[in-house]
C-alpha positions in Angstrom: -23.0 -31.0 0.1 -21.0 -29.2 2.7 -22.4 -26.0 4.1 -20.2 -22.8 3.6 -17.6 -22.4 6.4 -19.3 -19.6 8.5 -22.6 -21.5 8.5 -21.1 -25.0 9.1 -19.6 -23.9 12.4 -23.0 -22.8 13.8 -24.3 -26.3 13.1 -21.7 -28.0 15.2 -23.2 -29.7 18.2 -21.7 -31.3 21.3 -23.4 -34.1 23.1 -23.4 -34.4 26.9 -23.7 -38.0 28.0 -24.9 -38.6 31.6 -26.9 -41.2 33.4 -30.6 -40.6 33.3 -30.7 -37.7 30.9 -31.2 -37.1 27.2 -28.5 -35.9 24.9 -28.3 -32.1 25.0 -27.1 -30.5 21.8 -25.2 -27.2 22.3 -24.6 -24.7 19.6 -21.2 -23.2 19.1 -20.5 -19.5 20.0 -19.3 -17.8 16.8 -16.8 -15.8 18.9 -15.3 -19.0 20.1 -15.1 -20.3 16.6 -13.2 -17.1 15.6 -10.8 -17.6 18.5 -10.0 -21.2 17.4 -9.7 -20.1 13.8 -7.4 -17.1 14.6 -4.3 -16.9 12.3 -2.3 -15.7 15.3 -2.3 -19.1 16.9 0.9 -21.1 16.8 0.9 -23.4 13.7 2.1 -26.4 15.6 -0.9 -26.0 17.9 -3.3 -25.7 15.0 -1.9 -28.9 13.6 -3.0 -30.7 16.7 -6.6 -29.5 16.5 -7.6 -32.6 14.7 -6.8 -34.6 17.8 -7.7 -32.1 20.5 -11.0 -30.8 19.1 -10.8 -27.4 20.9 -14.1 -25.9 19.5 -16.1 -29.0 20.5 -14.5 -29.5 23.8 -14.8 -26.0 25.1 -18.4 -25.9 23.9 -19.0 -29.1 25.9 -17.6 -27.5 29.0 -20.0 -24.6 28.6 -17.5 -21.9 28.1 -19.0 -18.4 27.7 -17.2 -15.1 27.0 -18.2 -13.4 30.2 -16.9 -16.1 32.6 -14.1 -16.1 35.0 -12.0 -19.1 33.9 -9.1 -20.8 35.5 -6.8 -23.0 33.5 -4.6 -25.3 35.6 -1.1 -25.9 34.3 -1.4 -24.4 30.7 1.7 -26.2 29.4 3.1 -24.4 26.4 0.0 -22.4 25.8 -2.2 -24.5 23.4 -5.4 -23.6 25.3 -4.2 -20.1 26.5 -4.0 -19.0 22.8 -7.7 -19.7 22.6 -9.0 -18.8 26.0 -7.2 -15.6 26.7 -8.3 -13.7 23.5 -11.8 -15.1 23.8 -12.2 -13.9 27.4 -10.4 -10.6 27.1 -13.3 -8.3 26.5 -16.0 -9.6 28.9 -14.4 -12.3 31.0 -11.4 -13.0 33.1 -8.6 -15.6 32.6 -6.5 -17.1 35.3 -3.5 -19.4 34.6 -2.5 -21.5 37.6 1.1 -22.3 36.8 3.4 -25.1 38.1 5.7 -24.1 41.0 9.1 -23.1 39.4 12.0 -25.3 39.9 10.5 -28.6 38.7 10.4 -30.7 35.6 7.7 -28.4 34.1 10.1 -25.4 33.9 10.7 -25.8 30.2 7.0 -25.6 29.4 6.6 -22.8 31.8 9.3 -20.8 30.0 7.7 -21.4 26.6 4.3 -20.3 28.0 5.7 -17.0 29.4 7.4 -16.4 26.0 4.2 -16.9 24.1 2.1 -14.7 26.4 4.7 -11.9 26.2 4.8 -12.2 22.4 1.0 -11.7 22.2 0.9 -8.2 23.7 -2.6 -6.8 24.1 -4.3 -9.6 22.2 -4.4 -11.7 25.4 -5.6 -8.9 27.6 -4.8 -9.3 31.3 -3.6 -12.8 32.2 -3.9 -13.4 36.0 -1.1 -15.7 37.1 -1.4 -17.9 40.1 0.4 -21.1 41.2 -0.6 -24.8 41.7 1.8 -27.2 43.3 2.9 -28.5 46.7 1.9 -25.9 49.3 0.4 -23.6 46.6 -3.3 -24.1 46.2 -4.7 -20.5 45.9 -5.5 -20.8 42.2 -8.1 -17.9 42.2 -10.0 -15.9 44.9 -12.4 -18.2 46.8 -15.8 -18.5 45.1 -14.8 -16.4 42.1 -14.5 -18.9 39.2 -17.3 -19.9 36.9 -15.2 -22.6 35.1 -12.0 -24.4 35.9 -10.2 -26.4 33.2 -7.4 -28.8 33.2 -6.1 -30.7 30.2 -3.9 -33.9 30.6 -2.5 -32.9 33.9 -4.3 -34.9 36.6 -1.9 -37.9 36.2 1.0 -35.5 37.1 -0.7 -34.5 40.4 -1.3 -38.2 41.2 2.3 -38.9 40.7 3.4 -35.9 42.8 1.0 -36.8 45.6 -1.3 -33.8 45.7 -4.3 -34.7 43.4 -6.7 -34.4 46.3 -5.4 -31.0 47.3 -5.7 -29.9 43.6 -9.4 -30.9 43.6 -9.9 -29.1 46.9 -8.4 -26.0 45.5 -10.8 -26.2 42.5 -13.8 -26.6 44.9 -12.7 -23.6 46.9 -12.1 -21.3 43.9 -15.4 -22.1 42.2 -18.6 -20.3 42.7 -21.6 -22.4 43.9 -22.8 -24.0 40.7 -19.5 -23.5 39.0 -18.0 -26.1 36.6 -14.9 -28.2 36.5 -13.7 -29.7 33.2 -11.1 -32.4 33.2 -9.4 -34.1 30.2 -6.8 -36.8 30.7 -5.4 -40.0 29.3 -8.0 -42.8 30.0 -6.7 -45.9 31.7 -7.8 -49.5 31.1 -10.8 -50.8 33.0 -9.4 -54.3 33.2 -6.4 -53.1 35.3 -6.3 -51.5 38.7 -5.4 -47.8 38.9 -1.8 -47.1 39.6 -2.0 -44.6 42.4 1.0 -42.7 41.0 -0.3 -43.0 37.3 3.3 -43.8 36.2 2.2 -44.6 32.7 0.2 -41.3 32.4 -3.2 -43.1 32.4 -6.1 -42.5 34.8 -9.1 -44.7 34.9 -12.3 -42.7 34.1 -14.2 -44.3 37.0 -11.3 -43.5 39.4 -11.4 -39.8 38.3 -15.1 -39.6 38.8 -14.9 -41.2 42.2 -12.1 -38.8 43.3 -14.0 -35.7 42.2 -17.1 -36.9 44.0 -15.1 -37.5 47.1 -14.0 -33.8 46.8 -17.6 -32.7 46.9 -18.3 -32.4 43.1 -21.4 -33.6 41.3 -20.7 -35.5 38.1 -22.4 -33.7 35.2 -21.4 -35.8 32.2 -18.8 -37.1 29.8 -17.9 -36.8 26.1 -16.2 -39.1 23.7 -14.7 -36.1 21.7 -11.1 -37.3 22.4 -11.7 -41.1 22.3 -9.1 -43.1 20.4 -9.8 -46.9 20.3 -6.5 -47.5 18.6 -4.7 -46.7 21.9 -4.1 -50.1 23.7 -2.5 -48.3 26.7 0.3 -50.9 27.1 3.2 -48.9 25.7 6.9 -49.2 26.7 7.0 -45.6 27.9 3.4 -45.3 28.8 1.4 -42.6 27.1 4.6 -40.7 26.1 5.3 -43.4 23.5 2.5 -41.9 21.4 2.3 -38.5 19.8 3.1 -35.8 20.4 6.0 -36.9 22.6 7.1 -40.0 20.6 9.6 -41.1 23.2 11.0 -43.9 21.1 12.3 -41.5 18.5 12.5 -43.2 15.1 11.8 -46.7 16.4 8.4 -47.7 15.2 7.6 -44.1 14.7 5.2 -44.6 11.7 3.2 -47.1 13.8 2.8 -44.7 16.7 2.0 -41.8 14.5 -0.7 -43.9 12.8 -2.2 -44.7 16.2 -2.3 -41.0 17.0 -2.6 -39.2 20.4 -3.9 -41.2 23.4 -7.4 -42.1 24.2 -8.7 -39.3 26.5 -11.7 -38.9 28.7 -13.5 -35.5 28.8 -15.4 -35.1 32.1 -17.5 -32.3 33.6 -18.3 -31.7 37.2 -20.2 -29.1 39.2 -19.8 -27.6 42.6 -23.2 -27.9 44.3 -25.2 -24.7 44.2 -26.2 -25.0 47.9 
């Protein structure tokens, strides 16, 4: 028998998996549940919740309503629609946007439109920039949590992934957290340094973050998808939501679903 909806959400747990430590269940903040369940969210975004698991993932990352949070490259605003309202009363939300004039411009325009349409519901959104020559994503030592979702492969391709990690390290407080989600590459193939297919090996990501000075906290299989064989004609963009092949084999790709994604958490050392 299923528990009633308000009670069920309080029973959701997220498991942190890390070497040498026991699983640590974390209860969901009811305010975060309300932000995810808000009827003001874009319906197309809500439809993707089944693949993106926003409540579980943000809980895994340790999000709290009084934090200063930086989201890197927010895309069209999927996570902004949850983070900004959740943080508006007690926290602070930074959006580090792509440098204008690149291939991300269409998403950047949609993001600005959505933020403008929300009015006061989003509170104050602090805009910064992340891209070549632009690495001041928040005041030094100010952020409790930095989040990026399915973007790291882009920075590998553009040649500034190391600088992006350094920017995160600089912006975080001692003990601050970095959450990274991206398309998980195959372990039986070497990492393409440019990540042309959109995939990043999990061990490669962990090694890069450690090289930048971060401690590895743990991983989650929230967004795992074993149906993703990672050998598609157009890389990860063959699968939903992009579906680069159009109607060709569309039903097959829809059945596979969104890519297999790792969810990793790192910490800036406290001392």
